[in-house]
C-alpha positions as CSV (number, residue, x, y, z in Angstrom):
1,M,-132.4,-7.2,-183.0
2,K,-131.2,-6.7,-179.5
3,A,-130.8,-8.3,-176.9
4,K,-133.7,-8.1,-175.3
5,T,-136.4,-9.2,-178.3
6,W,-134.0,-11.8,-178.3
7,Y,-134.4,-13.1,-175.0
8,K,-138.5,-12.4,-175.6
9,L,-138.1,-14.7,-178.4
10,H,-136.5,-17.2,-176.0
11,L,-138.2,-17.1,-173.5
12,I,-141.6,-17.4,-175.7
13,L,-140.4,-19.8,-177.2
14,G,-139.1,-22.0,-174.9
15,I,-142.0,-22.0,-173.1
16,F,-144.1,-23.2,-175.8
17,G,-141.5,-25.5,-176.0
18,A,-140.2,-27.0,-173.1
19,S,-142.9,-29.6,-172.0
20,F,-142.6,-30.8,-176.2
21,L,-138.7,-30.6,-175.2
22,L,-138.8,-32.6,-172.4
23,V,-140.7,-36.0,-174.2
24,L,-139.0,-35.7,-177.1
25,G,-135.1,-35.3,-175.2
26,L,-135.8,-38.3,-173.2
27,T,-138.0,-40.4,-175.4
28,G,-135.1,-39.6,-177.6
29,S,-132.6,-40.4,-174.6
30,L,-133.7,-43.7,-174.1
31,L,-134.2,-44.5,-177.8
32,V,-130.4,-45.0,-178.6
33,Y,-130.6,-48.1,-176.7
34,G,-134.2,-49.1,-177.9
35,K,-133.9,-52.7,-179.4
36,E,-131.2,-53.5,-176.6
37,I,-133.7,-52.6,-173.8
38,Q,-137.0,-54.5,-176.0
39,S,-134.0,-57.4,-175.4
40,L,-133.3,-57.4,-171.6
41,A,-137.5,-57.0,-171.4
42,G,-138.0,-60.2,-173.7
43,S,-140.2,-58.1,-175.5
44,H,-140.4,-60.0,-179.0
45,S,-136.8,-61.6,-178.1
46,I,-136.0,-65.0,-179.9
47,A,-133.4,-67.8,-179.2
48,V,-130.5,-67.3,-181.1
49,E,-129.6,-70.0,-183.5
50,D,-126.2,-70.8,-185.4
51,R,-127.7,-69.6,-189.1
52,R,-130.4,-67.7,-190.9
53,L,-133.1,-69.1,-192.9
54,S,-132.6,-67.8,-196.7
55,L,-134.9,-64.5,-197.6
56,D,-136.7,-66.5,-200.3
57,E,-137.0,-70.3,-197.8
58,L,-138.4,-67.1,-195.2
59,Y,-141.0,-65.1,-197.7
60,K,-142.0,-69.2,-198.7
61,Q,-142.8,-69.8,-195.4
62,L,-144.3,-66.5,-194.6
63,L,-147.4,-67.5,-196.8
64,T,-147.8,-70.9,-195.9
65,Q,-148.9,-69.0,-192.7
66,M,-150.2,-66.3,-194.1
67,P,-151.9,-67.0,-197.4
68,D,-154.4,-64.1,-198.2
69,G,-152.5,-61.4,-199.0
70,S,-148.9,-60.1,-200.2
71,V,-145.7,-58.3,-198.7
72,A,-144.7,-55.2,-199.0
73,G,-141.8,-55.0,-196.8
74,W,-139.0,-56.5,-194.7
75,L,-137.2,-55.9,-192.2
76,V,-133.5,-57.7,-191.8
77,S,-133.3,-57.3,-188.2
78,D,-129.8,-55.8,-187.0
79,L,-129.7,-57.9,-183.2
80,N,-129.7,-61.7,-183.5
81,D,-131.9,-62.0,-180.9
82,Q,-134.4,-59.9,-182.4
83,A,-137.8,-61.6,-185.1
84,D,-137.6,-59.8,-188.6
85,Q,-140.5,-57.5,-189.1
86,V,-142.9,-57.9,-192.6
87,W,-144.9,-55.4,-193.5
88,F,-148.2,-57.2,-194.8
89,H,-151.3,-56.1,-196.5
90,N,-154.3,-58.9,-196.2
91,L,-156.6,-59.5,-199.0
92,K,-159.5,-58.7,-197.2
93,M,-158.6,-55.5,-195.8
94,P,-156.1,-54.1,-198.6
95,S,-156.2,-50.2,-197.0
96,R,-154.6,-51.7,-193.8
97,E,-150.8,-52.8,-193.3
98,S,-149.8,-54.9,-190.8
99,V,-146.5,-55.9,-189.1
100,Y,-145.8,-59.6,-188.7
101,L,-142.5,-60.9,-186.5
102,I,-141.2,-63.9,-187.8
103,N,-138.6,-65.8,-186.4
104,P,-135.4,-65.8,-189.3
105,Y,-134.0,-68.8,-187.7
106,N,-137.0,-71.5,-188.4
107,G,-139.2,-69.0,-190.3
108,K,-142.2,-69.4,-187.7
109,V,-144.9,-66.0,-187.1
110,I,-144.4,-65.3,-183.3
111,G,-146.7,-62.4,-183.1
112,K,-148.0,-59.2,-184.6
113,L,-147.0,-55.4,-183.7
114,K,-150.2,-52.9,-182.8
115,E,-151.0,-50.6,-184.9
116,D,-149.8,-47.8,-182.4
117,R,-146.8,-49.8,-181.5
118,S,-147.4,-49.8,-178.2
119,D,-146.7,-53.2,-177.8
120,S,-143.2,-52.8,-178.5
121,I,-140.7,-50.7,-176.5
122,Y,-138.6,-49.8,-178.9
123,G,-141.8,-49.0,-181.5
124,F,-143.9,-46.7,-178.7
125,L,-140.5,-45.2,-177.5
126,L,-140.1,-44.4,-182.0
127,V,-144.0,-43.5,-182.4
128,L,-144.3,-41.5,-179.2
129,H,-140.6,-39.7,-180.3
130,Y,-141.6,-38.3,-183.9
131,S,-145.2,-38.3,-184.1
132,L,-146.7,-38.2,-180.1
133,F,-149.3,-40.6,-181.2
134,L,-150.2,-37.8,-183.7
135,G,-150.2,-39.5,-186.8
136,G,-149.1,-37.2,-190.0
137,V,-149.9,-34.0,-188.2
138,G,-147.7,-35.7,-184.2
139,Y,-145.1,-36.2,-187.5
140,F,-145.5,-32.3,-188.6
141,L,-145.5,-30.7,-184.9
142,T,-142.5,-32.3,-184.1
143,G,-141.5,-30.9,-187.0
144,C,-142.4,-27.9,-185.6
145,I,-140.3,-28.0,-182.7
146,A,-137.1,-29.1,-184.1
147,F,-137.0,-25.7,-186.1
148,I,-138.1,-23.5,-182.7
149,Y,-135.4,-25.9,-181.2
150,L,-132.6,-24.3,-183.4
151,V,-134.0,-21.0,-182.5
152,L,-134.0,-21.3,-179.1
153,V,-129.9,-22.6,-180.0
154,I,-129.0,-19.5,-182.0
155,S,-131.2,-17.3,-179.4
156,G,-129.2,-19.1,-176.5
157,I,-125.7,-17.8,-178.5
158,K,-126.9,-14.6,-179.1
159,L,-127.4,-13.7,-175.7
160,Y,-124.2,-15.8,-174.1
161,K,-121.9,-14.2,-176.5
162,R,-119.8,-14.3,-174.1
163,F,-120.2,-17.8,-173.5
164,W,-116.4,-18.7,-171.7
165,I,-117.7,-16.8,-168.8
166,S,-120.2,-19.8,-167.7
167,L,-118.8,-22.6,-169.7
168,F,-117.8,-24.4,-166.4
169,R,-119.9,-22.7,-163.1
170,L,-122.3,-23.8,-161.5
171,R,-122.9,-22.0,-158.1
172,W,-124.1,-24.6,-155.9
173,K,-123.5,-22.4,-152.5
174,E,-126.1,-19.7,-154.0
175,S,-130.2,-19.1,-154.4
176,I,-132.0,-22.1,-156.5
177,Q,-133.0,-19.3,-159.1
178,I,-129.1,-18.8,-159.8
179,L,-128.3,-22.3,-159.7
180,F,-130.7,-23.2,-161.8
181,S,-129.7,-20.1,-164.3
182,D,-126.4,-21.9,-163.7
183,L,-127.7,-25.3,-164.8
184,H,-129.5,-24.0,-167.7
185,K,-126.4,-22.0,-169.5
186,F,-124.0,-25.0,-168.2
187,V,-125.8,-27.5,-170.4
188,G,-127.0,-24.9,-172.8
189,I,-123.5,-23.7,-174.0
190,N,-121.8,-27.3,-174.0
191,A,-123.2,-29.1,-176.2
192,V,-124.6,-26.3,-178.4
193,W,-123.4,-28.7,-181.1
194,F,-125.4,-31.7,-179.8
195,H,-128.3,-29.4,-180.0
196,L,-127.9,-28.4,-183.7
197,I,-127.3,-31.6,-185.0
198,L,-130.5,-32.7,-183.1
199,A,-132.8,-30.2,-184.4
200,I,-131.3,-29.9,-187.8
201,T,-131.9,-33.9,-188.6
202,G,-134.8,-34.5,-186.7
203,G,-136.2,-30.6,-188.6
204,W,-135.2,-31.5,-192.6
205,W,-137.0,-35.5,-192.1
206,S,-140.3,-33.3,-191.4
207,L,-140.0,-30.9,-193.7
208,R,-139.1,-33.2,-196.3
209,D,-141.2,-36.2,-195.3
210,T,-144.4,-33.9,-194.4
211,V,-143.7,-30.6,-197.0
212,I,-141.1,-31.0,-199.7
213,L,-141.5,-35.2,-200.9
214,T,-145.4,-36.0,-202.6
215,F,-146.9,-39.4,-201.7
216,P,-149.5,-41.7,-203.8
217,E,-152.5,-42.1,-202.5
218,E,-151.8,-45.6,-201.0
219,R,-153.4,-48.4,-203.5
220,V,-152.0,-51.7,-203.4
221,V,-152.1,-54.4,-205.7
222,H,-151.6,-57.7,-205.0
223,H,-149.2,-60.5,-206.1
224,L,-146.9,-58.3,-207.9
225,W,-143.9,-60.6,-206.8
226,H,-144.8,-64.7,-206.8
227,K,-142.3,-67.1,-204.4
228,E,-141.1,-68.6,-207.3
229,D,-139.3,-65.0,-208.0
230,S,-135.4,-65.1,-206.2
231,I,-134.9,-62.6,-203.3
232,N,-132.0,-64.1,-202.6
233,Q,-130.2,-63.8,-206.2
234,L,-131.6,-60.0,-206.1
235,V,-129.7,-59.7,-203.3
236,E,-126.6,-61.6,-204.4
237,Q,-126.7,-59.8,-207.6
238,T,-126.3,-56.2,-205.2
239,K,-123.2,-57.4,-203.5
240,K,-121.5,-57.7,-206.8
241,E,-122.9,-54.1,-207.9
242,I,-121.8,-52.8,-204.7
243,P,-119.2,-54.8,-202.6
244,G,-119.3,-55.6,-198.9
245,F,-123.1,-55.0,-199.5
246,R,-124.7,-55.8,-196.2
247,L,-128.8,-56.2,-196.5
248,G,-130.9,-54.4,-194.5
249,Y,-134.8,-53.8,-195.8
250,V,-136.5,-55.5,-199.2
251,S,-139.2,-53.1,-200.7
252,F,-141.7,-55.5,-202.5
253,P,-143.9,-54.3,-205.1
254,H,-147.6,-53.2,-204.1
255,H,-148.5,-50.1,-205.4
256,S,-148.8,-50.4,-209.7
257,K,-147.0,-53.3,-212.0
258,E,-144.5,-50.9,-212.7
259,E,-143.2,-50.9,-209.7
260,P,-139.3,-51.9,-208.6
261,I,-138.2,-54.7,-205.9
262,G,-135.9,-52.8,-204.0
263,I,-133.0,-54.1,-202.0
264,Y,-131.1,-51.4,-199.6
265,G,-128.6,-51.6,-197.3
266,N,-124.9,-50.6,-196.5
267,R,-121.3,-51.7,-196.9
268,F,-119.6,-54.0,-194.2
269,D,-116.7,-51.3,-194.6
270,S,-118.7,-48.0,-194.7
271,S,-117.6,-45.7,-192.4
272,G,-120.1,-45.2,-189.5
273,L,-121.7,-41.8,-190.8
274,E,-123.7,-44.2,-193.9
275,S,-127.0,-45.0,-192.4
276,R,-128.2,-48.8,-192.5
277,Y,-130.2,-47.9,-196.1
278,G,-128.3,-45.8,-197.9
279,S,-127.3,-47.3,-200.6
280,Y,-129.8,-49.9,-203.1
281,V,-130.2,-51.4,-205.4
282,R,-133.5,-51.4,-207.7
283,Y,-135.0,-54.1,-210.0
284,D,-137.4,-54.5,-212.1
285,V,-139.8,-57.5,-211.4
286,K,-140.4,-59.4,-214.8
287,S,-137.4,-58.9,-216.2
288,K,-135.3,-58.3,-213.4
289,K,-132.8,-56.1,-214.5
290,I,-131.3,-52.7,-213.1
291,F,-133.5,-50.3,-212.7
292,D,-131.9,-48.0,-210.3
293,K,-128.5,-47.9,-207.8
294,V,-127.3,-46.0,-205.6
295,D,-123.8,-46.9,-204.1
296,I,-123.9,-43.7,-201.2
297,S,-120.2,-44.0,-200.9
298,K,-120.3,-42.9,-204.7
299,E,-123.1,-40.3,-204.4
300,E,-122.4,-36.1,-204.0
301,F,-121.1,-34.9,-200.9
302,W,-124.8,-33.1,-199.9
303,N,-126.6,-36.6,-200.4
304,Q,-123.5,-38.3,-198.3
305,I,-124.4,-35.3,-195.2
306,L,-128.2,-36.2,-195.5
307,D,-127.4,-40.5,-195.3
308,S,-125.2,-39.3,-192.2
309,F,-128.5,-37.7,-190.3
310,R,-129.9,-40.6,-189.0
311,P,-126.3,-42.1,-187.6
312,L,-125.6,-38.6,-186.5
313,H,-129.1,-38.6,-184.8
314,F,-129.3,-41.4,-182.8
315,G,-125.9,-41.4,-182.3
316,T,-124.9,-44.9,-184.0
317,F,-121.8,-43.7,-185.3
318,A,-118.8,-45.0,-183.1
319,N,-120.6,-47.5,-181.3
320,H,-121.2,-48.1,-178.2
321,L,-119.1,-44.9,-176.7
322,S,-121.0,-42.3,-179.5
323,K,-124.1,-43.8,-177.6
324,V,-123.1,-43.5,-174.4
325,I,-122.7,-39.7,-175.4
326,W,-125.6,-39.5,-177.0
327,V,-127.7,-41.1,-173.9
328,I,-125.9,-38.6,-171.8
329,G,-127.2,-35.1,-174.3
330,G,-130.1,-37.3,-175.0
331,L,-131.6,-35.2,-171.3
332,T,-129.8,-31.8,-172.2
333,P,-133.1,-30.9,-174.7
334,A,-135.4,-32.0,-171.1
335,I,-132.3,-30.4,-168.1
336,L,-133.4,-27.4,-170.6
337,A,-136.7,-27.8,-170.4
338,I,-137.1,-28.5,-166.9
339,S,-134.2,-25.6,-165.7
340,G,-135.9,-23.0,-167.9
341,I,-139.3,-23.4,-167.0
342,S,-138.1,-23.0,-163.2
343,I,-135.7,-19.8,-163.7
344,F,-139.1,-18.6,-165.2
345,Y,-141.6,-19.6,-162.4
346,I,-139.0,-18.7,-159.6
347,K,-138.8,-15.1,-161.5
348,R,-142.9,-14.7,-161.9
349,K,-143.0,-15.6,-157.7
350,N,-140.6,-13.2,-156.9
351,K,-142.0,-10.4,-158.6
352,R,-145.4,-11.3,-157.4
353,R,-143.8,-11.3,-153.7
354,R,-142.7,-7.9,-154.7
355,T,-145.4,-6.3,-156.0
356,Q,-148.1,-8.0,-153.2
357,K,-145.9,-5.8,-150.4
358,I,-147.6,-3.3,-148.5
359,P,-145.7,-0.3,-148.6
360,L,-144.4,1.4,-144.6
361,S,-146.9,4.1,-144.1
362,S,-146.8,6.6,-140.4
363,S,-149.9,7.9,-139.1
364,V,-149.7,11.9,-137.3
């Protein structure tokens, strides 16, 4: 395509996607430290004690407090001062899934998340980021925005082939239009690697979950896992199957009698590019025999790449160093959106002024 065509494509997609990129950029930047922000705000925080209760103890205590239903999933908090999250189906409303917060040190249910997660800072930011509070339609829409973001990056690269000229140029003393233009190029060029990571990882999740994968109709079957059975034994068995295993999530059977129970997590000595739930062992509920197993460190290269998308997208692969970089980088889509729209508005305004000028004429 000619440069003019690339420019028009960049302009049209930029105008359409600017407001979305502004929201996704700001929320994404906050989400990097979302859980820590939630802790500072005191939302759902708990007092840290010496020892967590075992999952078996917690499971029995939960059913004592919530006897009319079944557990679907158990998320073990990765912060010591945050409650575990438990997905629960009530017998009276089997199709509705509630998320309860349980104190892992004493087993008490301390709260329940709203369906739209608006009562949790982290939950609010997360839902706004990936679905704009529009459910499945919003999730598909954010995937489309990720694709637009990717095309904007590619078209920007095509437009600024001689990128080294604008690599560090910011002309503060020139007009506001020139300053915004320099800022747009500066942020777009210097963070091009970051834009590619965000666009590809975010777009892949939406494509996978809305187009590639098919999910069966939600049907809840209660009491497939009995409190007499031991979750801890399966966790210990998983540690033998995957040396150094660290638990992150337990998926309980709740769709059919054939559904296994899944123990998900990663390894203590894993690289930062392994996700928190990339390795798992699933067990037959009755026999407790292994249903299937994945140790992500032994998987094919392509599967390891896909697993790395989560730490790459959220910047958790190098602890605080990568997090700080990702907080700053997360603001770049917002900066590009604001500077791009400002350039377009100023150009339109200047063009309107030129066309409204009345040419001077002399009368005889």
